[in-house]
Steps between C-alpha positions, in 0.01 A plus 500: 500500500139439598256780561193425705212738529280446801165656452268599785274201430796270562557661841132462576515131416807457720319674787195280448722191499669607823160568659369160389810325630470677834133409526576138410765486772262645759231254398742210527606606850137542609411162351778331696395679820143376455622146431705508819202630697271229360759235589524636855120508539477144365741380767306683772171355375643147492634537855168633626310216332730238652460653847123513463487140380722380789321698772139450391493190283354694209519305174596600147134454403397745776743751355371449146142558616599815686691633199190446284284681757739793520525525121122498472464769768767708330319467167174606667674806644591612147151453361182692536163333553354700210783418258410188304669360191278520192661177379451269801305716753767461767683773697727743321813641663457873546876544508590318178158524330535129424266212580643299789375174350513512119767768457282714271611864494196712582462852361126551550409853603214381720746295711792742497363852452834680538 
């Protein structure tokens, strides 16, 4: 006959395993929900683009230019006029503390005092 002794550390490991499995399951469900939402938004965006193109005669090149403009404006919104990269002297994102152009991570106290 076999005798097994389960020590408290074994129970702790089992609890940790159950917690990790539960978290993994939740993450998987959330990941799938986000994928479904992205797919739905992609369809909506495609439909809106096709309507706009049909109704106004806007071209793919017009869309590309507008996307570039919007991306640039968005990047400007996340930068401060006083925050310059020490590497390339271009704007630094206040949010990510990263140069928008060269990708250099900036940790200078004079740029980011907090």
